[in-house]
PyMOL CGO cylinders between C-alpha atoms (Angstrom):
from pymol import cmd
from pymol.cgo import CYLINDER

trace = [
    CYLINDER, 129.21, 118.23, 103.10, 132.67, 119.80, 103.80, 0.3, 1, 1, 1, 1, 1, 1,
    CYLINDER, 132.67, 119.80, 103.80, 134.62, 121.12, 100.66, 0.3, 1, 1, 1, 1, 1, 1,
    CYLINDER, 134.62, 121.12, 100.66, 138.18, 122.13, 101.35, 0.3, 1, 1, 1, 1, 1, 1,
    CYLINDER, 138.18, 122.13, 101.35, 139.78, 125.70, 100.05, 0.3, 1, 1, 1, 1, 1, 1,
    CYLINDER, 139.78, 125.70, 100.05, 141.63, 124.59, 97.14, 0.3, 1, 1, 1, 1, 1, 1,
    CYLINDER, 141.63, 124.59, 97.14, 139.75, 122.19, 95.16, 0.3, 1, 1, 1, 1, 1, 1,
    CYLINDER, 139.75, 122.19, 95.16, 141.92, 119.81, 93.25, 0.3, 1, 1, 1, 1, 1, 1,
    CYLINDER, 141.92, 119.81, 93.25, 143.28, 120.50, 89.73, 0.3, 1, 1, 1, 1, 1, 1,
    CYLINDER, 143.28, 120.50, 89.73, 140.39, 119.68, 87.62, 0.3, 1, 1, 1, 1, 1, 1,
    CYLINDER, 140.39, 119.68, 87.62, 137.59, 119.83, 90.13, 0.3, 1, 1, 1, 1, 1, 1,
    CYLINDER, 137.59, 119.83, 90.13, 137.01, 123.61, 90.42, 0.3, 1, 1, 1, 1, 1, 1,
    CYLINDER, 137.01, 123.61, 90.42, 133.59, 122.87, 88.83, 0.3, 1, 1, 1, 1, 1, 1,
    CYLINDER, 133.59, 122.87, 88.83, 131.84, 119.75, 89.64, 0.3, 1, 1, 1, 1, 1, 1,
    CYLINDER, 131.84, 119.75, 89.64, 129.24, 120.47, 86.38, 0.3, 1, 1, 1, 1, 1, 1,
    CYLINDER, 129.24, 120.47, 86.38, 132.43, 119.81, 84.32, 0.3, 1, 1, 1, 1, 1, 1,
    CYLINDER, 132.43, 119.81, 84.32, 133.78, 116.71, 85.61, 0.3, 1, 1, 1, 1, 1, 1,
    CYLINDER, 133.78, 116.71, 85.61, 134.55, 114.10, 83.11, 0.3, 1, 1, 1, 1, 1, 1,
    CYLINDER, 134.55, 114.10, 83.11, 132.04, 110.98, 84.08, 0.3, 1, 1, 1, 1, 1, 1,
    CYLINDER, 132.04, 110.98, 84.08, 133.07, 107.73, 82.84, 0.3, 1, 1, 1, 1, 1, 1,
    CYLINDER, 133.07, 107.73, 82.84, 131.16, 106.21, 79.75, 0.3, 1, 1, 1, 1, 1, 1,
    CYLINDER, 131.16, 106.21, 79.75, 130.08, 103.27, 82.00, 0.3, 1, 1, 1, 1, 1, 1,
    CYLINDER, 130.08, 103.27, 82.00, 128.77, 105.29, 85.14, 0.3, 1, 1, 1, 1, 1, 1,
    CYLINDER, 128.77, 105.29, 85.14, 126.95, 107.47, 82.48, 0.3, 1, 1, 1, 1, 1, 1,
    CYLINDER, 126.95, 107.47, 82.48, 125.10, 104.66, 80.50, 0.3, 1, 1, 1, 1, 1, 1,
    CYLINDER, 125.10, 104.66, 80.50, 124.21, 103.22, 84.26, 0.3, 1, 1, 1, 1, 1, 1,
    CYLINDER, 124.21, 103.22, 84.26, 122.77, 106.38, 85.45, 0.3, 1, 1, 1, 1, 1, 1,
    CYLINDER, 122.77, 106.38, 85.45, 120.80, 106.42, 82.34, 0.3, 1, 1, 1, 1, 1, 1,
    CYLINDER, 120.80, 106.42, 82.34, 119.50, 102.99, 82.20, 0.3, 1, 1, 1, 1, 1, 1,
    CYLINDER, 119.50, 102.99, 82.20, 118.28, 103.72, 86.13, 0.3, 1, 1, 1, 1, 1, 1,
    CYLINDER, 118.28, 103.72, 86.13, 116.73, 106.75, 85.08, 0.3, 1, 1, 1, 1, 1, 1,
    CYLINDER, 116.73, 106.75, 85.08, 114.73, 105.07, 82.09, 0.3, 1, 1, 1, 1, 1, 1,
    CYLINDER, 114.73, 105.07, 82.09, 113.99, 102.24, 84.78, 0.3, 1, 1, 1, 1, 1, 1,
    CYLINDER, 113.99, 102.24, 84.78, 112.79, 104.88, 87.26, 0.3, 1, 1, 1, 1, 1, 1,
    CYLINDER, 112.79, 104.88, 87.26, 110.54, 106.93, 84.71, 0.3, 1, 1, 1, 1, 1, 1,
    CYLINDER, 110.54, 106.93, 84.71, 109.19, 103.78, 83.45, 0.3, 1, 1, 1, 1, 1, 1,
    CYLINDER, 109.19, 103.78, 83.45, 108.01, 103.02, 86.92, 0.3, 1, 1, 1, 1, 1, 1,
    CYLINDER, 108.01, 103.02, 86.92, 106.97, 106.20, 87.67, 0.3, 1, 1, 1, 1, 1, 1,
    CYLINDER, 106.97, 106.20, 87.67, 104.52, 105.87, 84.73, 0.3, 1, 1, 1, 1, 1, 1,
    CYLINDER, 104.52, 105.87, 84.73, 103.17, 102.41, 85.66, 0.3, 1, 1, 1, 1, 1, 1,
    CYLINDER, 103.17, 102.41, 85.66, 102.62, 103.92, 89.02, 0.3, 1, 1, 1, 1, 1, 1,
    CYLINDER, 102.62, 103.92, 89.02, 100.37, 106.58, 87.67, 0.3, 1, 1, 1, 1, 1, 1,
    CYLINDER, 100.37, 106.58, 87.67, 98.40, 104.62, 85.20, 0.3, 1, 1, 1, 1, 1, 1,
    CYLINDER, 98.40, 104.62, 85.20, 97.90, 102.24, 88.31, 0.3, 1, 1, 1, 1, 1, 1,
    CYLINDER, 97.90, 102.24, 88.31, 97.03, 105.08, 90.19, 0.3, 1, 1, 1, 1, 1, 1,
    CYLINDER, 97.03, 105.08, 90.19, 94.20, 106.13, 87.55, 0.3, 1, 1, 1, 1, 1, 1,
    CYLINDER, 94.20, 106.13, 87.55, 93.00, 103.11, 86.82, 0.3, 1, 1, 1, 1, 1, 1,
    CYLINDER, 93.00, 103.11, 86.82, 92.14, 102.91, 90.53, 0.3, 1, 1, 1, 1, 1, 1,
    CYLINDER, 92.14, 102.91, 90.53, 90.07, 106.23, 91.04, 0.3, 1, 1, 1, 1, 1, 1,
    CYLINDER, 90.07, 106.23, 91.04, 88.71, 105.21, 87.51, 0.3, 1, 1, 1, 1, 1, 1,
    CYLINDER, 88.71, 105.21, 87.51, 87.27, 101.69, 89.13, 0.3, 1, 1, 1, 1, 1, 1,
    CYLINDER, 87.27, 101.69, 89.13, 86.29, 103.52, 92.31, 0.3, 1, 1, 1, 1, 1, 1,
    CYLINDER, 86.29, 103.52, 92.31, 85.43, 107.35, 91.86, 0.3, 1, 1, 1, 1, 1, 1,
    CYLINDER, 85.43, 107.35, 91.86, 85.85, 109.49, 94.95, 0.3, 1, 1, 1, 1, 1, 1,
    CYLINDER, 85.85, 109.49, 94.95, 82.72, 109.57, 97.27, 0.3, 1, 1, 1, 1, 1, 1,
    CYLINDER, 82.72, 109.57, 97.27, 81.36, 106.52, 95.76, 0.3, 1, 1, 1, 1, 1, 1,
    CYLINDER, 81.36, 106.52, 95.76, 83.33, 104.08, 97.67, 0.3, 1, 1, 1, 1, 1, 1,
    CYLINDER, 83.33, 104.08, 97.67, 81.04, 101.85, 100.42, 0.3, 1, 1, 1, 1, 1, 1,
]
cmd.load_cgo(trace, "trace")
């Protein structure tokens, strides 16, 4: 990523840039969905391990 020598006014620190409310809400929604999917995947993995403990597969 190439950043110019002089950032525009208000862009000096990207951690302090205003994020539009609709974008912020969408990001929070996507984050919640991702967390939910990760938890679901984790539970499915644990369920599979409990059904077939390592070393007992045929």
